[in-house]
C-alpha positions in Angstrom: 122.6 203.9 161.9 125.3 203.5 164.6 128.8 201.9 164.5 127.5 198.5 165.5 125.0 198.4 162.6 127.7 199.6 160.3 130.0 196.8 161.4 127.3 194.2 160.7 126.5 195.8 157.3 130.2 195.8 156.3 130.6 192.1 157.4 127.5 191.1 155.4 128.6 193.0 152.2 132.0 191.4 152.5 130.6 187.9 152.6 128.0 188.5 149.9 130.1 190.5 147.4 133.6 189.1 148.0 133.0 185.7 149.6 135.5 186.6 152.3 135.0 187.7 155.9 135.8 191.2 157.2 137.7 190.7 160.4 138.5 194.2 161.5 136.6 197.3 162.6 134.3 199.6 160.6 133.3 202.9 162.2 131.9 206.3 161.3 134.5 209.0 161.5 132.9 212.5 162.0 136.1 214.2 161.0 136.0 213.0 157.4 135.1 215.9 155.1 136.1 215.3 151.5 135.8 211.5 151.2 133.1 208.9 151.6 135.4 206.5 153.5 138.9 205.3 153.9 140.8 202.1 154.5 143.6 202.3 157.0 146.7 200.3 155.9 148.2 199.9 159.4 145.1 198.7 161.4 143.1 197.3 158.4 140.1 199.2 159.8 137.6 201.1 157.6 136.3 204.6 158.4 133.1 205.9 156.8 131.7 209.4 156.4 128.1 209.4 157.9 127.2 212.5 155.9 127.0 210.2 152.8 124.4 208.1 154.4 122.4 211.1 155.7 122.5 213.1 152.5 122.7 210.5 149.7 121.2 207.4 151.2 121.9 203.7 151.8 122.7 202.9 148.2 125.6 205.4 148.1 126.9 204.1 151.4 126.9 200.5 150.2 128.9 201.5 147.1 131.4 203.3 149.3 131.7 200.2 151.6 132.3 198.0 148.5 135.0 200.4 147.3 136.8 200.3 150.7 136.4 196.5 150.9 138.2 196.3 147.6 141.2 198.1 149.1 140.9 195.9 152.2 140.8 192.5 150.5 143.4 193.3 147.9 145.8 194.7 150.5 145.5 191.6 152.7 146.1 189.4 149.6 149.2 191.3 148.7 147.8 192.5 145.3 147.5 196.0 143.9 145.1 197.8 146.2 145.7 201.4 145.0 143.3 203.3 142.6 145.7 203.1 139.7 146.3 199.3 140.0 144.7 197.0 137.5 143.7 194.5 140.2 141.8 197.2 142.0 139.9 198.4 139.0 139.0 194.9 137.9 137.7 194.0 141.4 135.7 197.3 141.5 134.0 196.3 138.2 133.4 192.7 139.4 131.6 193.7 142.6 129.9 196.8 141.1 131.6 199.4 143.3 132.1 203.0 142.2 135.6 204.2 141.6 134.8 207.6 143.1 132.0 208.6 145.4 129.4 211.2 144.4 129.9 214.7 145.7 127.8 215.8 148.7 125.0 218.2 147.7 126.2 220.7 150.4 129.7 220.8 148.9 128.4 221.3 145.3 126.5 224.4 146.5 129.6 225.8 148.1 131.7 225.1 145.0 129.1 226.9 142.8 129.1 230.0 145.1 132.9 230.4 144.9 133.9 234.0 144.1 136.0 234.8 141.0 138.3 237.9 141.3 139.1 239.9 138.1 142.3 242.0 137.9 143.2 244.3 135.0 146.6 245.6 134.1 146.7 249.4 134.1 149.2 249.5 131.2 148.2 246.8 128.7 144.7 246.1 130.0 145.3 242.3 130.2 142.5 240.6 132.3 143.4 238.1 135.0 140.8 235.9 136.7 141.7 234.4 140.0 140.0 232.4 142.8 142.4 233.8 145.4 143.2 237.4 146.2 146.5 238.8 144.8 148.5 241.4 146.7 148.6 244.2 144.0 151.5 246.0 145.7 153.7 242.9 145.4 152.6 241.3 142.0 152.7 242.9 138.6 151.4 242.0 135.0 153.3 239.0 133.5 153.2 240.6 130.0 154.3 244.2 130.6 155.2 244.4 134.3 152.5 247.0 134.8 150.4 247.6 138.0 147.3 245.4 138.6 144.0 246.7 139.7 141.1 244.7 141.2 138.1 245.3 138.9 135.3 243.0 139.8 134.2 240.1 142.1 131.9 237.6 140.4 130.0 235.4 142.9 128.4 233.1 140.2 131.3 230.7 140.3 131.6 229.8 136.7 
């Protein structure tokens, strides 16, 4: 699917689900990493993440398009278009759009392979688990102010 086909799909979904035309641009943005799509307040354009189409299929893409169109139509009408607004949540439910997109399978694997660092206080033997490395020369135990020592690196992620 290219940008032209995406534009036609967004216009079609807008008319069918919302009964209103989509009069701006819809494009794939290859720089999007952590989100399925975004609605731009200034230009009223919609940007989509092509990875969601490639990895999760057309059904997920259509859900993301409906979600972004909810932002679009509510913003243009001057109603609450943010995730926390009642208008937004009601419109999502009405058109059957997801509130959040599914995580990409590649990101789930990365999250599961995250390493966990275990530090132990040399004085009181309190155990600290951290995702990020600690400078043991600079930081000390919060309980007894003793020195910390890196004991183990767990790669299981949980």
